[in-house]
N, C-alpha and C positions, 0 to 999 in steps of 0.2 A: 425445441427443447421441452423437457418434461416438467410437469408441475407436481412434484412429489414433495414429501416432507423434507424440510431442510431448515437449517438454522439460519436465522436472519442475522442482522448486525448487532454488535454490542457484546459485552462480556459481563461477568458477574462481579460480586463485591468482596469485601473482607480480605484484604491483603495483610500478611504478617510483615512483609518487607524486611525480613531478617537476613543478615549476611552470614549467619552461623552455619556454614555448610561443610565445615572440615570433616565432621563425622559422617555426613551424608556421602561425601566424595571418597572417603578413605577405602571403602570396600569395592570401589568401582574399577573397571578396566582402565588401562592407560589411555585408551581413546576417549572414554567417558570423562576421565579426569581432565584431559586436554580440552575437551569441549566446554566443560564447566569453568575451567580456569580462564578460557578466552573471554567468557562472559563476565566473570568476576574480576580477574586481574586486568584484562584488557579493557572492556567497556566501562566497568565501574571504577577501577583504580587508575586507569590510564597508564598501565605499565607497558611502555613502548618496547622495552627490551624483551619482554615476554613475547610480544607480537612478532618482533623481528626474528626471534629464535624459533618460533613454533608455527608460524604461518608461511605458506609457500609464497615466493615472490610473485608468481603468476596466479595468485588466489582469485577464484572466480566468484563474483558477487551477484546475487539475485535479488537482494533487498532493493527495491526500486529507487530509493533515495540515497544509497551509499555508493560511492564510486568504486570501480573495479580495481583489482590488484591489491597487494599488500600496502603500497603507498596510499591507495585510496582508502583502505581500512584505517590506516593510521590517521589520515586527515579526518575521517568520520569520527573516530574516537576523540580526537582533539575537539571537535564540535560538541560531542556529548559532555565533555568536561566543563563546558561553559553553561550548561543548563542549571537552572536554580529550581529546587534545592539540590540538584544533583540527580544521579541515577542509581537505583538499587536493583538487584536481581536476586530472586529467591527461587532456585531450582526445586521443583517438586517431584518430577519424574524424569528419569534418564533411561532411554532404551538404546540398544545397539544390535545391529545385524550386519555382519561383515564390516565393510568400511563406512557404513552410515550410522550416525549417532543423532538421536532426537532428544532435545531437552525441552521439557514443558515447564514453563516458569511464570512466576508472578513478577512483574516489573513495576518500578516507578520510573517513568521516563516521560517528562512533561505530562504528568498525570498517571493514574493506574492503568496498566495494560496487562493482558494475558497474551503470552507469546509462545509459539512453537519455533524453536531454532533447529534446523536440520543441517548437519555438517557431513562432508565427505573427508575422511582422514586416511592418509596413506603414507607409509614410511615415516611415521612420527610427525607428519606435518598436516596442518589443516589446509585443504586444497580448494574447498568449495562450500558455499553457504546459501541456504534458502531460509525464509522465515514467513510465518503467518502471524499477523498482529491485529488485535482489536482493543479498543478502549473499553473500560469496565463501567457498566451502568450501576446506578445506585441500588436497583432492585432486580430480582430475577423471578420468572414465573414459578419455577419449582422450589424456590427458597434455597437452592444449592448455589455454591459459587462456581466460577469457571474452572477452579483448580482443586477444590476439596475432594474428599473421597479416598479410596484405597490407593496406596503407592507401592506396596510390596509386589515384586515380580515373583510369581509362582508358576507351577506347571510348565517348567521349561521343556519338559519332554513332549509337550503338546504344541510347541511353537508352530511347527509346520501345519498341523491340522487347524489351529486357530487362524493362522494366516490365510489358509485356503477358504475357511468359512467367511471371514471378513471380506476377502477379495470377491467372493461370489455374491455377498450381500450388496456391496457397493456397485458391482457390475449389474446385477439383476434389478435392484430397486432404484439406485440413484442414477445410474447411467441409462439403463434401458427402460426405467419407469414402470416396472411391474410391481405395483403395490400389493398385489394379491399374495406375494411371497414373503411379506413382512413376518408373518408368524413362523415361517420356517427358520428364521434367523434370530429373532428377538425373543428374549425370555419373558416370563410372566411378570417378573420384577425387573423393571428397566429404569435405571436412574439417569436422569437427564441433567446435563450441565450447560446446555445452550440456554442463554438467559431468557429466551422467548418461547420455550417449549416446556410443557409440564411433563411430569414423570409418566412412564408407562405407555402402552400402545394407544390408550385413549388420548393422552396428551399429544402424541404424534399425529393421530387422526384429526384432532381439533386444529392443529397447526396447518395440516394439509388443506383442510376445509377453508381456513382463513386465506391461504394463498389463492385458492381457486375463486373464492367469493370476491376477492379484490383484484383478480386478474394479474397476479404477480408471477412473472415468469421465473421458472427455476429448472435447472437441470445440470447434471454433470456430463461432461463430454469426453474427458480423458483422465485416466489415472497415471500419475508420473512416477511416484515412489511409494513403496510399502516397506515399513520396517516393523518386524515382529520380534518380540522376546517374551516367551512364556504366555501369560494371560493377557498381555497388552499388544495391540496391533495399531500402528499409525499408518494413515493413508493421506498422501498429498495428491490433490486433484485440481482440475480446472473445470470451469463451466460458466453458467450465467445465473445471476440473481437479479430480479427486477430490471431486466434488459441491460445489465452491466456485466462485462467480462469479470469473472470472479475467481479468486484462489480459495479453495476449500482445504483446510487442514483438520482432519478428524482423528481422534484417538478413541479406540474401543477397548473395553475390558470384556473378556470372554470367560464364561464359567459353565462347565458341563455342556459344552458344544452349543451354547447360546450367547448372544450378545446381551450383556446385563447392565452396561454403563457406557456413557458417551460424553466426551468433551470435544470442543472444537473452536476454531476461529474462522471467520469469514471476512475476506478482505477484497475490496474492489481492486482490479488491476488497472493502473493508470495508463494513459496513452503515451506518456513520456517518462523516461527513466534516466538515471544518472550513468547508464552503461547500455551496451547493446546485447546483453545476455538474456533479457526477458525475466519473468518471475519463475520460470521453470527450467 
């Protein structure tokens, strides 16, 4: 595996924990609304009727601790309702490409979390779910949080080009380990939201050096899903970090054919799960 720049564990600070998302959702597609409603009405409010009406009976679950199927989801939601002081979800960004919807959110769930939820939605039903979760640390290297920064989707006419750019970046640099190509993809102004990496190429280089000096293994081995909408491109991958099988969820913002901003979560893949679907 490669030892390239990559985000370590942990997330950033400063959550708003607001549930005021009605205006946020109102302008979204039906699939986006459905995904956000599952998080807010299902997970937060425990609305079992909504889940029964909008989640497929054979719902495929990839969260490692939630059981499979609609009944498994209902049981997991029941467990969430027992948490003190409860659970909140504040969606920050929602992307869609075809039948896949990504929701990038701030959670309070047994402490502050930053989470990417990925849903597959078909014929008005939520049929499959993946997620990447990290606990939020008190401080970050860049001073940015895991979720702050631009949220507006622009340049929809450049979706295909931006998706190709990010796919080539992840393949060349993160999977194949060719660090010499970094400047082909990353802009002069590069805003970093990984809590352990500073802004810019210098911050990236310093983190790579830290991994090498401490003999910390790192590498991506496979890309599983890519969701692009305008200036945002989300990539779901697997690989290894510090000798541990790892799920990498990355969100990139592209401007003028360069990657200018990055958010992510890094989650260890457990050896045992509540189902047989794996995390991918």
